[in-house]
N, C-alpha and C positions, 0 to 999 in steps of 0.2 A: 193292301196296306204295307207299310214299311216294316221289315223285320230286323230287330236288333241282333238277335242271336245268330251266329253263323253256322253253316253246315259244312263239315268235312266228310267227303265221301271217298271210300276206297274203290278203286277200279280194278277189274280183273277180267276173267273170261266173259262174264255176263254183261260187261259194260265197256268193252274195248273196241267199239265201232264208233265212227264219227256221228252217226245218227243218234245212237243212245246217249253219247256224251253231250251232244247239243241239247237233247231233251232233258238230261239231268241238270245241266247248267241253267236252262230256262226254268226248271222246276225249283231251283233255289240253291244249287251247290256253289259254295264260295271258295272252297279249297279242295283240291284233288290229292288224295293220298296214294302214293305208289309204294306197295309193300315189298320191300327187298328180301323178305323171307321166301318169296316165290319168284320164279322167272329168271331169265338171264339179263345181262347188262343191256343187250340190244333191245330186248322186250321193253325195258323201262325207257330207253331213249325214244323208241317208236311211240310209246304211249304219251310221253311228255310232248312230243311234236304234235300228236293228235289233240291233246288238251289245249295247246296254244291255238291250234286251228279252230277247234270248237268254240273257244272263248271269243275269237275274232268274229266268227259267224254270229255269235250272240251279242256282239258289240260291247263287251265288257272284259275286264281283267279278272282272272282267278289265280290263286296261288297254287303252287305245286309243293307238296310235302314228300320228301324222301324218307321213308321210315326204315331204319336199319334193322337187320335181323337180331344182332347182338348175340351173346353167348347162350343161345337156347340149348339147354342141356337135355338131350334126348336119348332114348333107347335106340338100338340098332334095328336091323330088319330080321324078320322071321322067315323060316323055310317056307311056310304056307301063309305068309303075310300077316297072320294074326293068331292069337291064342285066347283062351278063356281061363282066367284065374279064379280059383275057388277059395273061399275063406278057410284059413288054417293051413293051406298048402305052403310048402317051402318053395322059394323061388330065388334064383341067383342073378344078380347083375354083374356081368363079367366083362371087364374092359378088354380082355384078350379074345373074347368070343367073336367069331366071324359071322355066323348065321344062327339066329335064335331058334329055340324050340320050346316045348312045354316046361322045361326045367330051368332054362337060363336064356339070357339075351345079352348082346353086346352093348357098349356105350360109346357115344361119339365124344364124350368128355372124359378123357382117360384119367383125369385127376380126381374123379368123384370118390374113389375109395379112401383117399387121403383126407377128404373133407368130412367124413362121417364117423360116428361113434355108435356103439350098441345102444339100442332104444330110440335112436333117431327115427322120425316118421317121414316117409317119402310119399309124395303125392304125384301120381302119374296120370297123364291124359286129363289135365285140368282138375285133378282131385277125384275123378271118378273111380280110380283104383288106388288103394292105400296099402303100402307095405311098411312093416316095422323091421328095422335092422336088428339082427340077432348077433352077428359077429362079422369082422373083416378078416379075410384070409388073403394076404397079398393083394392081387388085383380083383379079388372076388368079394362082392357084398352079399352076404347070406341073409335072407329075409324070410318073414312069413307074411301071408296075405291077411290083412285086417279087413279090407273091403274088396271084394272080388269084382270081376267084370271082364269085358273084352279089352285086350291090349293089342294094338296093331303097330305096324312099322313106324319108327321115327316119332313116337309120342313123347311129349315133354315130361321132364322130371323136375319137381321142386322139393326142397327140404322144408318141412313145416317150421316156421320161425325164421327162415332164411339162414344165411351163414355160409353159402357156397362161395369159393374164392375166385371163380372164373372172372377174368377181366371183362369190363364192359364193352371194350372194342376188340373185335377179332380181326384177323388179317382180311377176312371177307368184307367186314365193315369198312376197313380202310380203302379197299378197292372200290366198294360201292360208293363211298364218299366222292372219289374221283369221277365215277360215272355220273353221280348226281350233279356235280359242279359242271360237267360238260354240257348239260342242258340248263344250267343256272337254276337249280331247285331253290325255291324261296325259303323253305324251311327244311331242316334236317332233324328228324326225331331220333334220339339216342335211346336204345333199349337197355334196361337194367342198370342204369348208373347207380352207384352206391354213395358217391360223394361229389363234391365240387370238382375234384381233380379229374374225374372221368369226363365231366362236361368241358373243362378247360382244354383237355387234350383233344376232344372231338372238335371243338371250335378251332383250335390251332390247325388241325389237319384239314378242316373244311376251308379255312382261310387260305392255306397254302395251295390247296387244290383249285381254289377259285381264283387265285391271283392272275393266271393267264387270261381269264375272262373278265377281270376287274369286278369280281362278284364276291360278296360276303353274305352267306345265308344267315337266317335267324335260327337259333338252336333251341329245340324243345326237349326237355328231359321227361322220359316216360317213367312214371313212378310205379315200379313193379316189384321192387324188393323190400323186404321188411327192414333191411338196414337203411334204406333211403328215408324212412319216416323220421327218425331222430335227426337226420342230416338235411331235412327238407329246406330250411332257410338258407343254408350254404349252397345247396343245389339251385335254389331259386336265384340267388345272387349271381351265380355263374351261368345262368341260362336266360333266354328271352321268354320262356314260358314252360309250363309243365303239362303233361297229359296224365289225367287220372285213368291209368290203364288197369281197369278193375278185374281183368282176367287173372293174370299171374299174381297180382297183388292179393286178390281174394284167396288164392291157393296158399300163399305164404302166411297171411295174417288171419285168415278165416273170413267167411262170408259176412258174418255178423258185424265185423269191425269196419267194413268198407263204407257204408253210408255216412257214418260220422266222419271218417277220414276224408271222404269226398268233400263234404262241407268245409272241413278245416283247410284242406288244400286249396280250394277255390278262394276262400277268404284270405288266406296267406298270399296267394298269387296277386289278388287285387290290391292288397295292402302294400305289396312290394312293387307295384306298377309293372307286373308281368302278366302274361297271357295264361289262360286255363282252357284245356280241352277235356271234355268228359267222353269216355270211350268204353266200348265193349258191351255187346249184347243189348244195345239200346232198343233195337227193333228186330230182335233175333227171330221171332216167329215169321217175319216177313220174308225170310229166306224162301219159305214155301207157301206162305199165305198172303193174300192181297190185302188183308186187314190185320193190324197189330192187336195184341191183347191190351186190355185196360191197364194192366200193370205196366206194360211198356210205355203207354201214353203217359202214365203218372211219372214214370222214371225220367222221361225226357222233360216233362214239365217241371219236375223238381230240380233238375240240373239247371234249367233256365232261371228258376226262382233263386237258386243258390248263387247266381251271378256268373255262370260259366260263359266264356267267350264263344265257345262252339260246342256242338254235339257232333258225334262222329258215327258213321256207319262202317262196318267191316265186311263180313261175308254177305250182308244184306244186299249190298250193291256190287260186290266183287264177283259173287258166284250165285246169288239168289235169282229167283224167277221174276222179281218185281223191282228192279233197281230204280226206275223212274218213280213208280208209285211210292216207294219207301221215302224218297226225298220229298215228294209232295206231302205225304202225311206228316213227316217230321217238321217241315216248314209250317204247316197248319197248326201243329201242336205248339210250336215255339211262339207263334203269333198269339194264340189264345192265352198262353201262360203269361206273356208280357203284358196283356191287358190288365192283369191283376197285380202287377208290381206296385210296390209302395215307394213313391218318390219323396224321400226326405233328405234332400240334398244338404240343408243347413247342418244337420247332425253330423255329416261326413267331415265338415270343416272345423268342428270343435277340436281344439288342441293340436291342429295341424301347424307344423313349423315349416315355413318356406325357406329353402336353402339356395334356390336358383331363381334367376329372373324369369326364365322361360316357364318354369314350373308355376311361379306366381301368376304369370299371365294366363296360363291354362286354368288355374283355379278361379281367377278373376272373371274369365270368360264364362265359366260354368255358373258362377254365382249371379252374374249379370243376366245371363240368358234365362236362368230359372226364375228370377224375380220380375223380369220384364216380359216373360213369356214370349220371347222372340220365336220366329219360325224356323231358324237354323243357326248353327254355329259354323262359320267357315274358317278353317285353319289353313293358311297359306304356308306350305311346309316343304322342306327338302327330304327330311327323314321320317316324318309322321310322328315324331316323339310327342309333340304337343297334343295331337289327336289321341295318342295312346293314353297319356295322362288323363285327359278329359274322359275317356271311355272307361276309366276305373270307377266311375261314379254313375249311379242310375239317374238319368235325366230323360224325360220324354220329349226330347228335342233332337233332331238329327245332327250329327257331327259330320261335316263334309270336309275331308282332307283334299285340298287342291294342290297338286304337285306336278312339276314338269317331268318327274322321273317315273318310268313305267315300273321299275323294280319296287319303288315305294308304293305305287298303286296296288301291286300284287301283294306286298307284305301287309298292307293295311286291310286287305280283304278278310283277315282273320280277327280284326279288332271288333269287339262288341259295339254296336250302335255307331259304327263309322262307315261312311261311304266314301271311297276314294275316286276322284275324278282328275283327269289330266287338265292342267292349266299352265300354259307357258307364262313365264314371268320375266320382267325386265326391271330396269332402274326407274321407270316411270310409275310412281305409286298410283296416281290417279287412273292411268290406263289399266293397270293390273286390277285395281279394285272394281273398275267398271267391267272388266272381263269376268271377274268373279260373280258379280251380281247378274250379268247376262247369262252365265252358265247355269246359275241356280234357277233363273227364270226358265231357261230352255229345258232343264231337267224336271221342272215341276215342283221344286222344293218350296218356292215362294211365288207370290204374286206382287204386282206393283202396289206399293204402299206398306208392305210388310216390313217389320224390323228384323235385322240380323246382327249378330256379333261377329266381327272379323278379327283374326289375330295374324300377325306376320312379324318378320324380322327387319329392322331398320339398320342400315340402308337397304331398300328393296333390291332384290336381284342378286344379293351376295349370300353365300352360304354362311350361316351363323345362327345363333339362338334367337328364338322368338322373344321380342321385347316391346311389341306394340299391340294395342287393342283399340278397336273403334266400333261404336254402335252406328249402324247405317240403316237408312230407310230406302227400300228398293225404289229406284226411279230418280234418286238424287244425282246420279251420274248420267 
């Protein structure tokens, strides 16, 4: 069966062989995520090359997403790699400390003492350890332990409620953007943006780095900070999509707030004609188990029903024991959830104001396809914008983006309910339309006699906005 929801899979030590990558793509991976928090530049270059090779073996295009580390605020290292903190104990975070012990540990973010006040709550190691600030003495943050536990080297620190001033883009991120553009990453995910300015700066840096390669990536904002929530619309406007990054976000705003925020963020992204990825711990137990928990299955299904474009794996496929099985299970859950979706397209068009011709054509194609129950919508496109607009609405009809550009094919692999195929185009409208119907027949989307809706830009073969729509019966050319 055709699956509308896309799968983003992180690759790492468990999935960095050609054989495993081919198996993962055949199992359903649409986008491969390279996590720049780990590894060196050459590691990512080599993996990107392997992804392209694996995709070619599978006979399809997949996108590559470069996920920047961002200003991950961490403790330093300990003499014996880890300690155990006990409730009520005093503990010092010391930006001058070289090597940690039971009493204190260093900081990689030296400005942290300037960002804090007494009574602030600090959550370490994804909230498993909680410290309360008692006082600030120079470069030392004196705390007491509210929730104890094991604390090891380089664990992250969050301030409850947010408010840390660290810039979204570090010098490492800037270098990593250059690396990502060297292999033409299709998407760049920006960690911890607080506002639109962070995303504008990241886009400018990516466009400059990509200029020698004539490449401009799509920008994904990872919503991880409490400050990003009230600025969500401006961040969306400055981005091509968002990632609901539930790990750090949950630490800052609290676990209980995340499910409702997830639904709100996905809804806002769709309304803004932007993409949405749901991430973090979706199949966490499959790091060590071949079967997910029922709660994880429900989590993935609910994200699908919320309308997310993609669900994402992290450690499950990067370092887990069952990377291929994780993708297979996730794909099966998405398919099952999509069967129960409610297709009420007419309601989406109430009070819609069309401001552009190409957007009007996109909506017209959806409306026509829905009421005539055609077998496919074919969007002849250079940029895939028309296909993106169509994909913001639930319709149980495949949207096929036909494009001569491989970069567009890869980019569209993240769009919900969109299949991107290569189709060379010319100024001969009849020849191109015949080529479109032949390709749909070849790929099994239609049979002779089926109706389809086709959109394109006139005059054919020139770069410009979509302005034409035609209802075709397969076999008329």
